[in-house]
LUMNU-601997 format. One record per atom (N, C-alpha, C, CB): residue in one letter; x, y, z. Coordinates in steps of 0.2 Angstrom, whole numbers, plus 5000, padded with zeros to 4 digits. Atoms other than C-alpha are relative to their C-alpha. Glycine has a CB too. Example, Ala and Ser with C-alpha at 12.3 -4.5 7.8 and 13.67 -1.06 7.14 Angstrom:
A500449945000
A506249785039
A500450065000
A499550005006
S499649944999
S506849955036
S499650055003
S500250024993
This chain:
M500650005004
M556953845527
M499450015004
M499949934996
S500649984996
S555253915533
S499549954998
S499850074999
G500650045002
G553653815534
G499650034995
G499649985007
L500449985006
L552553825519
L499449964999
L500450004993
V500650035001
V550753795518
V499650024993
V499550015006
L500449985006
L549653795502
L499350005002
L500149954994
V500749994999
V547853855504
V499750004993
V499850075004
I500350005006
I546753805490
I499250005001
I500249934996
P500750005000
P544953855489
P499749964995
P499750084999
N500250055005
N543853735480
N499249995001
N500349935001
W500750025000
W542053705475
W499849964994
W499550074999
N500250055005
N541553555465
N500649994995
N499350014997
G499549995005
G543253555457
G500549935000
G500550055002
E499650075000
E543853365458
E500450004994
E499549945001
G499650015006
G544353365440
G500650055000
G499550024994
H499449964999
H545453515443
H500549985005
H499850075001
L499650034994
L546153445459
L500449944997
L499749995006
R499750065002
R546653285450
R500650024995
R499549964996
R499449975004
R547853395438
R500450035005
R499750054995
L499649964996
L548453505452
L500449965005
L499650055004
F499650044994
F548953375466
F500649974997
F499549955003
P499450025002
P550153285455
P500650054999
P499949964993
S499549955001
S551053445451
S500350035006
S499750064996
I499849984994
I551153485469
I500549955003
I499450015005
A499550054998
A551953315472
A500650004997
A499649934999
A499450005004
A553253345459
A500450075001
A499850004992
Q499649944998
Q553853515467
Q500749985003
Q499650045004
T499450014997
T555653525470
T500150035007
T500650044996
R500149974993
R555153625486
R499349975002
R500150085001
R500750034998
R553753515493
R499750045006
R500049935002
P500349964994
P552553615504
P499949955006
P499250024998
D500150044994
D552453565522
D499349985002
D500350045006
R500750014999
R550553565522
R499650024994
R499850035007
V500549985005
V549153565509
V499350005003
V500149964994
L500750004997
L547453625515
L499550034994
L500050055006
V500649985005
V545953625503
V499450025004
V499849944995
V500649984997
V544553735509
V499449994996
V500150085002
D500550035005
D543053655502
D499350045002
D499949935001
N500649965000
N541553775499
N499349964999
N500050054995
G500650045000
G540253635502
G499949964993
G499450055001
S500050035007
S540653535486
S499549935001
S500749974998
T500450065000
T539453385482
T500349954995
T499350024997
D499650055004
D540753295471
D500549965004
D500450034994
G499650044996
G542153185476
G500750045002
G500249944997
S499549964998
S543353335480
S500449985006
S499950075000
A499750014994
A543653305498
A500349935001
A499450005006
S499850074999
S543853115497
S500749994996
S499549954997
Y499450015004
Y545153135483
Y500650045003
Y499950044993
V499549974996
V546153265493
V500349965006
V499850075003
R499850044995
R546253155508
R500449944998
R499449975004
Q499650065003
Q546853005497
Q500750034998
Q499649984994
Q499449985002
Q548253115491
Q500450035006
Q499950064995
G499749974994
G548753165509
G499950075002
G500849994999
G500149934999
G548053335509
G499550005006
G499750044994
E500549984995
E546953415523
E499450034997
E500350045006
V500649975002
V545153465520
V499750045006
V499549954997
L500449964996
L544253615529
L499450014997
L500450065002
V500650005003
V542453585525
V499650065002
V499649945001
L500449944999
L541353745524
L499349974999
L500150064996
P500750025000
P539453725526
P499750014993
P499550035005
H500349995007
H539053795509
H500550054996
H499350045000
N499649965004
N539853905495
N500050075003
N499950004993
L500049934997
L540454065505
L500550044995
L500449995006
G499649965004
G541554125490
G500849995001
G499850075001
F499250015000
F543454125486
F500350045006
F500350034994
A499749964994
A543854265499
A499949975006
A499750075000
A500150044994
A543054175513
A500449945001
A499249995001
A499650065000
A543854015509
A500750015002
A499949964994
V499349984998
V545554095509
V500150025007
V500350064995
N500049974993
N545254185525
N500049945005
N499550055002
R500050054995
R544754025534
R500649954999
R499349954998
G499450045001
G546253935527
G500650035003
G500249994993
I499449964997
I547454065533
I499950005008
I500050074998
S500150004993
S546654065550
S500149935003
S499350025002
A499950074997
A546753875552
A500749984999
A499649964996
T499350025001
T548653875548
T500450055004
T500250004993
T499549964997
T550253945556
T500650014997
T500149985007
E499349995003
E551653925544
E500150074997
E499949954993
P499849935002
P552654085540
P499950014993
P500750015002
L500149985007
L552454065521
L499349974998
L500649974996
V500750025002
V550654055514
V500050004992
V499550045003
G500250005007
G550353995496
G499350004999
G500449944996
I500750005002
I548654035488
I500049974993
I499750075001
L500050035007
L548253925473
L499250004998
L500349935000
N500750025003
N546653915462
N500049934999
N499950044993
N500050085001
N546153735461
N500149984993
N499349985002
D500050025007
D546253745442
D500750024997
D499550034996
V499349995002
V548153775441
V500449945000
V500450065004
V499550065000
V549553655437
V500750045000
V499949964993
L499349974999
L551353705443
L500549964997
L500150015007
E499450045002
E552953665435
E500449995006
E500450054995
P499750034994
P554153575447
P500450065004
P500549954998
G499649954996
G555153735452
G499650055002
G500650024996
Y500449944998
Y553753845455
Y500050035007
Y499249994998
L500049974993
L553653855474
L500750015002
L499749945004
G499349994999
G555553845475
G500250074998
G500549954998
F499849945002
F555853995465
F499650065004
F499850014992
L500449954996
L554454095474
L500350015007
L499349995000
E499850004993
E555154045491
E500750045000
E500149935003
D499349965000
D556954105486
D499950075000
D500449974994
T500249925001
T556154275481
T499850035007
T499550014995
L500249984994
L555354285498
L500550015005
L499449965003
N499450004996
N556954245507
N500450054999
N500349934999
S499649945002
S557754385498
S499750075002
S500150004992
G500349944997
G556554505506
G499350034997
G500550064999
A500749985003
A554954515495
A499549985005
A499949974993
A500550014996
A553354525504
A499549944997
A499550065001
F500450055003
F552454415491
F500349994993
F499350024999
A499750025006
A552854335474
A499549964996
A500749975000
T500450045004
T552054265459
T500449984993
T499350034998
G499650025005
G552654185443
G499650014993
G500149925000
K500349995007
K552254175424
K499549944999
K500650004995
I500550055001
I550654085421
I499750004993
I499450025005
Y500250015007
Y550154015404
Y499249975000
Y500449954997
Q500650035001
Q548453965397
Q500249924999
Q499750034993
P499950075000
P548253775397
P500249974993
P499449965003
G499850035006
G549153675384
G500350054995
G499549974997
R499749955005
R549853835376
R500650045004
R499450054998
N499449974996
N551553875384
N500350054996
N500549945001
T499849935003
T551754025373
T499550055001
T500149994992
V500549954999
V550154115377
V499950015008
V499349984997
L500049984993
L550054205394
L499350005002
L500350065001
D500749994997
D548554195406
D500150065005
D499849945004
A499949954995
A549354305420
A500750015001
A499649985006
T499449984998
T550854395426
T499950045007
T500550044995
W500249964994
W550454535438
W499450044998
W500650055002
D500649965001
D548954655440
D500250075001
D499549985005
L500049934999
L548654835438
L499350035001
L500450044994
V500749974999
V547154955442
V500150064997
V499850005007
T500049935004
T546655105431
T499650045004
T499849994993
R500449954997
R545855265436
R499249984999
R500150074998
S500750025001
S544155185430
S499849955005
S500049974993
G500250064995
G544155055444
G500049944997
G499350025003
L499950065004
L544454925431
L500749975001
L499850004993
A499450044999
A545854795434
A500349984993
A500049955005
V499650035006
V547154735421
V500449945002
V500450064997
R499650064999
R547854565421
R500550004994
R499649935000
C499549995005
C549454605412
C500249934997
C500650035003
G499850065004
G549954485398
G499549964998
G500549965004
H500650045002
H548254405397
H499949994993
H499450015004
N500150015007
N548054325380
N500550024995
N499350034998
L499549985004
L549654385374
L500649954999
L500450075003
I499450055001
I551154285366
I500550025005
I500250014993
D499449994996
D552554265378
D500650034996
D500249935004
G499549975004
G554054365374
G500550045005
G499850054995
A499549974996
A555454475380
A499850045006
A500550044996
A500349964995
A554354595390
A499849965006
A499450044997
W500250044995
W553854455401
W500649955003
W499449964998
N499550054998
N555554375404
N500550035006
N500449984994
E499549974995
E556354495417
E499650005007
E500150074998
P500249994993
P556054485436
P499850085001
P500449975005
K500149934999
K555254645442
K499650015006
K499650044994
E500449984994
E554454735457
E499350014998
E500350065004
I500749995002
I552554725457
I499750025006
I499749944997
A500449974994
A551254805468
A499449955001
A499750074998
L500650054999
L549754675465
L500249944996
L499450044996
A499950065002
A549954495463
A499349964999
A500449955004
P500650045000
P548454385456
P500149945005
P499949974993
L500050064996
L547954255468
L499949934997
L499550015006
T500150065004
T547954125455
T500549955003
T500250014992
A499550044998
A549654055461
A500550045003
A500349954995
A499549954997
A550554165473
A500249985007
A499650075001
L499750014993
L551654155489
L500150065004
L500649964999
F500049944995
F551554275504
F500449985006
F499350025001
Q499850004993
Q552454305520
Q499350015004
Q500550065001
R500650004996
R551154275533
R499950075003
R500049955006
T500149934997
T551554445540
T499650054996
T500750035001
V500449965004
V550754525525
V499350005003
V500049984993
F500750004998
F549054465531
F499950035007
F499749935000
E500049974993
E549454515549
E500050075000
E500649975004
R499949935000
R549854685543
R499350044997
R500650024996
V500649975003
V548354725531
V499449965000
V500250004992
G500750044999
G547054595536
G499949954994
G499550055000
G500250055005
G546254455526
G499750034994
G499649955003
L500449985005
L545254465510
L499450025002
L500049944995
D500749974998
D543654565510
D499549954997
D500050074996
E500450055002
E542354435510
E499350034997
E499849965006
R500649975004
R541054565503
R500149994993
R499950075002
F499950015007
F541854535486
F499849934998
F500750024999
E500250085002
E541454345487
E500649984996
E499350004997
S499550025005
S542454305471
S500050054995
S499849934997
Y499849965005
Y543254405458
Y500250075003
Y499550014995
L499749944998
L544354565461
L500150015008
L499550054998
E499850004993
E544554515479
E500850015001
E499749945004
D499350005000
D546354495475
D500350074998
D500349954996
V499849935002
V546454675467
V499950045006
V499650024994
D500149964994
D545654745483
D500649995005
D499349985003
F499550024996
F546954655493
F500750034998
F500149925001
G499449975003
G548354715482
G500150075001
G500149984992
L500049934999
L547854895483
L500250015008
L499350034998
R499849994993
R547954875502
R500749995001
R499549965005
C499350014999
C549654805501
C500450064997
C500249944996
A499649945003
A550254945489
A500050065004
A499750014993
V500149944996
V549555085500
V500549995007
V499350015002
S499550024994
S550554995515
S500749994998
S499749945003
R499450015002
R552054995504
R500449935001
R500550055004
L499850065000
L552254815504
L500249984992
L499549945002
K499850015007
K553254755488
K500049934999
K500750034999
G500050075003
G553054595478
G500550004994
G499349984998
R499650025006
R554054515464
R499749964995
R500749975002
F500250045006
F553654445447
F500649964999
F499750044994
V499450055001
V554754285445
V499849964994
V500149965006
P500250035006
P554654235427
P500349924999
P500350034994
E499850075000
E555654075430
E499549955003
E500749995004
A500650044998
A554154005440
A499550004995
A499850035007
R500550005005
R552953945428
R499449955002
R500349974993
A500550044998
A551253865429
A499550014994
A499650025007
E500550005004
E549653835419
E499450025004
E499949944995
H500649984997
H547953905423
H499449994995
H500050075003
W500550025004
W546353835416
W499550064999
W499649945002
G500449935001
G545454005419
G499349995002
G500150034994
S500750004998
S543754035428
S499749924999
S499650044995
G500250075000
G543653845430
G499449985003
G500649965003
T500650024996
T542253845442
T499350024996
T499950045006
L500649985004
L540953945431
L500150024993
L499750075004
G499949985006
G541754015416
G500150084999
G499549984995
V499949935000
V542354185410
V499450054999
V500550014994
W500649965002
W540754255403
W499349975003
W499950014993
H500650034996
H539554155415
H499650065003
H500249955005
A500449944998
A538154275420
A500250025008
A499349985000
A499849994993
A538654255439
A500750035000
A500049935004
T499349975000
T540454295435
T500050074998
T500549964995
V500149935002
V539954455425
V499750045005
V499650004993
R500449964995
R538754505438
R500550025006
R499449965003
R499649984995
R540054495452
R500650044998
R500349935003
M499449965002
M541454575442
M499750075000
M500349984994
S500349945001
S540254715438
S499950045006
S499450004996
R500149974993
R539754745456
R500650025003
R499649955004
N499349994996
N541554725463
N500450064997
N500449945000
Q499749945003
Q542154855450
Q499850075004
Q499950014993
V500249944996
V541054985459
V500249995008
V499249995000
Y499850004993
Y541554915476
Y500750035001
Y500049925002
L499449975000
L543354955472
L500050085000
L500449984994
V500049935000
V542955135468
V499750025007
V499550034995
A500349984994
A541855145484
A500549995006
A499449965002
K499650014995
K543155075495
K500750045000
K500249925001
H499349985000
H544755145489
H500150074997
H500449964996
F499949935003
F544455315480
F499850055005
F499550004994
P500249954995
P544455475489
P499350034999
P500650064999
S500749975000
S542855575493
S499950044994
S499950035006
D500149955006
D543155695478
D500249974994
D500550065001
W499850045007
W543455555465
W499650024995
W499949935001
P500449985005
P541955615455
P500350064996
P499350025002
L499649945003
L542955785452
L500649984996
L500150055005
K499350015003
K544655705449
K500049944995
K500449985006
V500050055005
V544255545440
V499349974998
V500449945003
G500750025002
G542355545437
G500049974993
G499650055001
W500150025007
W542555535418
W500349934999
W500350054995
P499750075001
P543855385418
P499549955003
P500650005003
V500450054997
V542655295430
V499449984995
V499850025007
V500650015004
V541155315419
V500249974993
V499650074999
A499850035007
A542055285402
A500249935001
A500650054997
G499850064999
G542955135408
G499549955001
G500549995005
Q500550054998
Q541455045416
Q499550004994
Q499750025007
L500550015006
L540355085401
L500349964995
L499850074998
L499750045005
L541655015389
L500049935002
L500750034999
W500150074998
W541654855399
W499349985000
W500349995008
G500650025001
G539854855399
G499849984992
G499550065002
L500050025007
L539954855380
L500349944998
L500350064995
A499750075001
A541054705380
A499649955003
A500750005004
T500550054998
T539754615390
T499449994995
T499850025007
V500550015005
V538454655377
V500249954995
V499850074997
R499750055005
R539554565364
R499949935002
R500750024998
H500050074998
H539454415375
H499349985003
H500549985005
G500750014998
G537554425378
G499950005008
G499849934998
R500049994992
R537854475397
R499850075002
R500649975003
A500149934998
A537154655397
A499650005006
A499650034994
A500450004994
A535854605410
A500449985006
A499449954999
A499550024994
A537154525422
A500450065001
A500449944998
W499649944999
W538254685419
W499650055004
W500250034994
L500449954997
L536754795424
L499849985007
L499450014996
A500250024993
A536254695439
A500650015004
A499849925000
G499449994996
G538054695445
G500150085002
G500649984997
K499949934999
K538154885443
K499550035005
K499950044994
L500549984996
L536454915452
L500249975007
L499349974998
A499850024994
A537054805466
A500650045003
A500249925000
G499449964997
G538654895468
G499850075002
G500550014994
V500249944998
V537755065468
V499649995007
V499650034995
W500550014994
W536454995481
W500549995006
W499649944999
N499650014994
N537854945493
N500650055000
N500349934999
Y499449955001
Y539055095489
Y500150025007
Y499850054996
R499949974994
R538755175506
R500349955005
R499450035003
R499850054995
R539055015516
R500749984998
R499649934999
I499350025002
I540654975506
I500550065002
I500149984993
R499749934999
R541155165508
R500250005008
R499650064998
S499949994993
S541055145527
S500649955003
S499449985004
S499550044998
S542555025527
S500650045004
S500449974994
E499549974996
E544055055538
E500650044997
E500349945004
E499549965004
E545155135524
E500050075003
E499949994993
S500049944997
S545755295531
S500050054994
S500750015004
S500049955005
S545655465521
S500750004997
S499850065003
A499349995002
A547555465520
A500149944995
A500549995006
A499950065005
A547555285512
A499650014993
A499749945003
R500349985006
R546255345500
R500350054996
R499250025001
A499749955004
A547155495495
A500649984997
A500250065005
A499450035003
A548655385491
A499949964994
A500449965005
V500150045005
V547755285479
V500050034993
V499349975001
L500049975007
L547555405464
L500650004997
L499650065000
P499450005003
P549355435462
P500349934998
P500550035005
L499850075002
L549655245462
L499649984994
L499749955006
L500450025006
L548255225449
L500350044994
L499350025000
D499649965006
D549155365438
D500649964998
D500250075002
G499450045002
G550755265439
G499849934997
G500449985006
F500250065003
F549855105435
F499850014992
F499449965004
E500349985007
E549055185419
E500750014996
E499650065000
R499349995003
R550855245414
R500349934998
R500450055003
E499750075001
E551455065416
E499749964994
E500149965006
L500450045005
L550054995406
L500150034993
L499250015001
I499949975006
I550355125392
I500749974997
I500050075000
E499450025002
E552155075391
E500049924998
E500550005006
L500050075002
L551754885391
L499650004993
L499649965005
Q500350005007
Q550554925376
Q500450014995
Q499450055000
M499549985005
M551955005367
M500549944998
M500450065002
K499550055001
K553054855370
K499749944997
K500349985006
T500350065002
T551854715367
T499450004995
T499849965007
G500650005004
G550454775356
G499450035003
G499949934997
T500549974997
T548954875358
T499449965001
T499850064996
D500650044999
D547454795366
D499450054998
D499949985008
R500549965002
R545854865358
R499650035005
R499549964995
F500449984995
F544854885374
F500450065003
F499949955005
W499649954996
W546254985383
W500250064995
W500649975003
S499949955005
S546655085367
S499450055000
S500149974993
W500649965000
W544855145367
W499950045006
W499449964999
Y500049974994
Y544955185385
Y500450065001
Y500249955006
F499649945000
F546455295383
F499850054995
F500749974999
R500349955005
R545755375368
R499550055004
R499749974994
C500649974997
C544255425379
C500250045006
C499549955002
T499949974993
T545155475395
T500750045000
T500049955005
R499349975000
R546955545390
R500050054994
R500549955001
């Protein structure tokens, strides 16, 4: 059995931690170490974690999810690294199922994650990315069913509750802190996919996720960062001739997402994020991704879109993605 550490970013999440820690204590495979990386909380988070026997790495202020994960990974040495949102609750077999999967050769693994108190409605399974630069959290808001009950190879794992071989981070690096929070796991997943690192979806491993527990799904700061980071994904990963190859899908998809933000009264936050993304485009473009890595991304995205279409046929058509495919295919 390899050593296993859990890294849990936190910002003023004492209430969430009080749900999470009892579920960690109930695991059939107990972690060898639990490290909460605290982003300058002003509530009782740190005291509660220490009372439960966990460790706390205190950051001076809120540096974002990506920075907290990186600090946690750097502060530990265990060969298996679990990354958990502070607002998840794990069923007792969660870590054990994922560890068994990694011991069978997977680079990383994640389970079936439900919305809280609704063990029939999914929150997350695995991620995909489309040619628009928009990410898809497969299964989100859908009723659990046969399509989600089979283990499968995946390219991108949400960092909601995932387990990694430490060698993955040694190979592709840590999370990109310029993303702060939101889509930093998608950026990381694309780097893993280009490096041909394979993950597994393990439906026997189950958890609940309260979802955007820190700010909320349609909080202005959430929308602004997601809007900006969608542009960052294009800038960082798409080849130099992307306007010729996928220019229309990028424009159509990101405008459609903008319309969704209008429905929630967040048009200003969407626009602010897009402007910030364009302003920083050249800086993000200067990242270390090679031209060969960028050339490999578009075929991956084509495959992800085909997978999404197949999922839509099996599980029901999502109105947003239905419109996207009408516009782009």
